[in-house]
Backbone as CSV, one residue per row, in Angstrom:
resi,resn,N_x,N_y,N_z,CA_x,CA_y,CA_z,C_x,C_y,C_z
1,UNK,51.441,-98.982,-119.246,50.353,-99.695,-119.893,49.712,-98.787,-120.930
2,UNK,49.556,-99.279,-122.110,48.930,-98.510,-123.172,47.426,-98.739,-123.136
3,UNK,46.720,-97.687,-123.465,45.273,-97.802,-123.520,44.893,-98.381,-124.867
4,UNK,44.162,-99.446,-124.843,43.714,-100.073,-126.076,42.226,-99.818,-126.255
5,UNK,41.894,-99.460,-127.445,40.488,-99.295,-127.766,39.913,-100.635,-128.190
6,UNK,38.638,-100.740,-128.157,37.982,-101.986,-128.558,38.303,-102.289,-130.012
7,UNK,38.400,-101.260,-130.853,38.742,-101.471,-132.263,40.148,-102.047,-132.395
8,UNK,41.101,-101.604,-131.530,42.464,-102.110,-131.579,42.512,-103.583,-131.200
9,UNK,41.744,-103.939,-130.183,41.721,-105.333,-129.743,41.106,-106.193,-130.838
10,UNK,40.051,-105.721,-131.468,39.394,-106.477,-132.535,40.316,-106.630,-133.738
11,UNK,41.189,-105.626,-133.966,42.096,-105.699,-135.109,43.329,-106.529,-134.790
12,UNK,43.470,-106.969,-133.553,44.597,-107.812,-133.188,45.823,-107.022,-132.761
13,UNK,45.661,-105.761,-132.392,46.788,-104.942,-131.942,47.050,-105.218,-130.472
14,UNK,48.326,-105.256,-130.121,48.632,-105.269,-128.697,49.176,-103.894,-128.325
15,UNK,49.461,-103.663,-127.070,49.849,-102.338,-126.592,51.137,-101.816,-127.195
16,UNK,52.095,-102.665,-127.542,53.384,-102.184,-128.039,53.239,-101.518,-129.408
17,UNK,52.353,-101.991,-130.234,52.172,-101.379,-131.547,51.583,-99.979,-131.416
18,UNK,50.707,-99.787,-130.460,50.093,-98.488,-130.254,51.144,-97.496,-129.773
19,UNK,52.035,-97.900,-128.880,53.072,-97.015,-128.364,54.088,-96.679,-129.453
20,UNK,54.456,-97.656,-130.287,55.431,-97.403,-131.340,54.915,-96.374,-132.343
21,UNK,53.638,-96.398,-132.604,53.086,-95.449,-133.565,53.288,-94.015,-133.083
22,UNK,53.146,-93.783,-131.816,53.294,-92.432,-131.284,54.745,-91.984,-131.352
23,UNK,55.682,-92.872,-131.223,57.097,-92.515,-131.219,57.636,-92.264,-132.626
24,UNK,57.016,-92.817,-133.627,57.542,-92.719,-134.983,56.887,-91.615,-135.808
25,UNK,56.299,-90.641,-135.177,55.615,-89.610,-135.950,56.639,-88.749,-136.688
26,UNK,56.294,-88.327,-137.880,57.156,-87.487,-138.701,56.648,-86.054,-138.655
27,UNK,57.545,-85.099,-138.877,57.094,-83.697,-138.895,56.029,-83.493,-139.977
28,UNK,55.041,-82.765,-139.629,53.968,-82.535,-140.583,54.290,-81.341,-141.463
29,UNK,53.541,-81.177,-142.492,53.709,-80.040,-143.396,53.496,-78.728,-142.654
30,UNK,52.510,-78.721,-141.762,52.230,-77.503,-140.996,53.395,-77.144,-140.099
31,UNK,54.033,-78.141,-139.508,55.177,-77.881,-138.648,56.329,-77.287,-139.463
32,UNK,56.538,-77.807,-140.651,57.586,-77.270,-141.529,57.282,-75.826,-141.905
33,UNK,56.025,-75.544,-142.177,55.631,-74.178,-142.525,55.846,-73.227,-141.344
34,UNK,55.499,-73.676,-140.147,55.734,-72.845,-138.958,57.223,-72.567,-138.779
35,UNK,58.040,-73.579,-138.997,59.487,-73.402,-138.862,60.011,-72.425,-139.915
36,UNK,59.525,-72.536,-141.137,59.933,-71.589,-142.193,59.514,-70.166,-141.834
37,UNK,58.311,-70.021,-141.303,57.824,-68.699,-140.914,58.659,-68.138,-139.769
38,UNK,59.044,-68.983,-138.823,59.869,-68.541,-137.700,61.237,-68.068,-138.194
39,UNK,61.828,-68.819,-139.093,63.127,-68.438,-139.650,63.011,-67.132,-140.418
40,UNK,61.933,-66.966,-141.181,61.728,-65.720,-141.929,61.564,-64.535,-140.987
41,UNK,60.827,-64.726,-139.884,60.686,-63.647,-138.895,62.029,-63.279,-138.297
42,UNK,62.878,-64.280,-138.030,64.208,-63.997,-137.492,65.029,-63.177,-138.484
43,UNK,64.955,-63.538,-139.769,65.694,-62.797,-140.802,65.186,-61.361,-140.903
44,UNK,63.870,-61.195,-140.861,63.290,-59.848,-140.930,63.717,-59.010,-139.736
45,UNK,63.726,-59.625,-138.570,64.103,-58.913,-137.359,65.571,-58.498,-137.418
46,UNK,66.423,-59.386,-137.884,67.848,-59.053,-138.004,68.047,-57.940,-139.030
47,UNK,67.280,-57.950,-140.109,67.374,-56.882,-141.113,66.960,-55.547,-140.496
48,UNK,65.882,-55.526,-139.704,65.465,-54.295,-139.036,66.533,-53.799,-138.065
49,UNK,67.149,-54.727,-137.348,68.196,-54.344,-136.399,69.396,-53.742,-137.115
50,UNK,69.836,-54.374,-138.193,70.998,-53.847,-138.916,70.669,-52.494,-139.551
51,UNK,69.442,-52.343,-140.024,69.016,-51.060,-140.588,69.045,-49.970,-139.519
52,UNK,68.591,-50.299,-138.324,68.607,-49.334,-137.220,70.040,-48.986,-136.830
53,UNK,70.936,-49.998,-136.829,72.343,-49.733,-136.511,72.959,-48.785,-137.525
54,UNK,72.672,-49.013,-138.811,73.202,-48.137,-139.862,72.646,-46.728,-139.730
55,UNK,71.358,-46.626,-139.460,70.728,-45.316,-139.329,71.333,-44.541,-138.155
56,UNK,71.535,-45.226,-137.036,72.112,-44.570,-135.870,73.559,-44.161,-136.119
57,UNK,74.280,-44.957,-136.895,75.685,-44.639,-137.176,75.810,-43.425,-138.089
58,UNK,74.846,-43.221,-138.991,74.933,-42.117,-139.940,74.295,-40.833,-139.427
59,UNK,73.490,-40.923,-138.367,72.861,-39.715,-137.821,73.905,-38.835,-137.158
60,UNK,73.770,-37.541,-137.316,74.700,-36.666,-136.594,74.355,-36.681,-135.109
61,UNK,75.351,-36.583,-134.260,75.052,-36.597,-132.822,74.321,-35.333,-132.402
62,UNK,73.514,-35.464,-131.382,72.789,-34.301,-130.865,73.773,-33.409,-130.127
63,UNK,73.764,-32.142,-130.484,74.695,-31.220,-129.858,74.216,-30.764,-128.493
64,UNK,72.955,-30.480,-128.387,72.442,-30.021,-127.104,72.105,-31.220,-126.231
65,UNK,72.093,-31.020,-124.955,71.755,-32.085,-124.025,70.264,-32.188,-123.802
66,UNK,69.481,-31.569,-124.686,68.035,-31.520,-124.523,67.378,-32.734,-125.176
67,UNK,66.390,-33.273,-124.507,65.634,-34.396,-125.044,64.767,-33.894,-126.197
68,UNK,64.846,-34.511,-127.383,64.061,-34.015,-128.520,62.557,-34.144,-128.329
69,UNK,62.120,-35.044,-127.465,60.684,-35.202,-127.238,60.089,-34.016,-126.482
70,UNK,60.902,-33.373,-125.666,60.372,-32.261,-124.869,61.047,-30.937,-125.223
71,UNK,61.702,-30.892,-126.374,62.389,-29.665,-126.791,61.362,-28.554,-127.000
72,UNK,61.653,-27.389,-126.469,60.795,-26.234,-126.660,59.649,-26.128,-125.673
73,UNK,59.493,-27.092,-124.803,58.416,-27.018,-123.814,58.976,-26.348,-122.564
74,UNK,58.242,-25.380,-122.057,58.683,-24.681,-120.845,57.805,-25.103,-119.682
75,UNK,58.302,-24.988,-118.466,57.488,-25.377,-117.309,56.252,-24.507,-117.178
76,UNK,55.219,-25.057,-116.637,53.989,-24.317,-116.415,52.980,-24.559,-117.516
77,UNK,51.908,-23.778,-117.492,50.863,-23.951,-118.510,51.401,-23.629,-119.902
78,UNK,50.991,-24.413,-120.851,51.450,-24.233,-122.228,50.436,-23.380,-122.987
79,UNK,50.915,-22.592,-123.960,49.966,-21.803,-124.756,49.096,-22.726,-125.611
80,UNK,47.869,-22.317,-125.839,46.949,-23.110,-126.655,47.323,-22.996,-128.123
81,UNK,47.147,-24.046,-128.875,47.330,-23.943,-130.316,46.308,-22.969,-130.900
82,UNK,46.591,-22.410,-132.056,45.709,-21.407,-132.672,44.290,-21.925,-132.862
83,UNK,44.149,-23.187,-133.211,42.815,-23.734,-133.465,41.977,-23.811,-132.189
84,UNK,42.598,-23.793,-131.025,41.867,-23.891,-129.771,41.810,-22.554,-129.024
85,UNK,42.450,-21.561,-129.540,42.506,-20.283,-128.836,41.227,-19.497,-129.128
86,UNK,40.288,-19.561,-128.191,38.986,-18.932,-128.365,38.978,-17.489,-127.878
87,UNK,40.061,-17.014,-127.278,40.100,-15.636,-126.764,40.122,-14.615,-127.908
88,UNK,40.537,-15.021,-129.094,40.584,-14.119,-130.237,39.211,-13.916,-130.862
89,UNK,38.293,-14.846,-130.596,36.947,-14.749,-131.161,36.128,-13.785,-130.295
90,UNK,35.180,-13.170,-130.847,34.348,-12.210,-130.135,33.127,-12.843,-129.509
91,UNK,33.254,-13.813,-128.623,32.110,-14.472,-127.993,31.435,-13.598,-127.039
């Protein structure tokens, strides 16, 4: 059963016309724009992926088995950077 408003009844509409209107909606301009933006994001993402693949293929392999993020760090307390080393000052 379709819900009819008082205005619909006054205009002579029955329930089938109200239901048909909802089924025949066309894509709006905003929907088309969202779809274009989605496709553009997909293209940008694929470009970033291919760029990363090329970069990884051209990089020389790491010779040492050491993780570059922790290279040069030794276990235990680390020395202070020069800007924080207050032992050199005459406090």
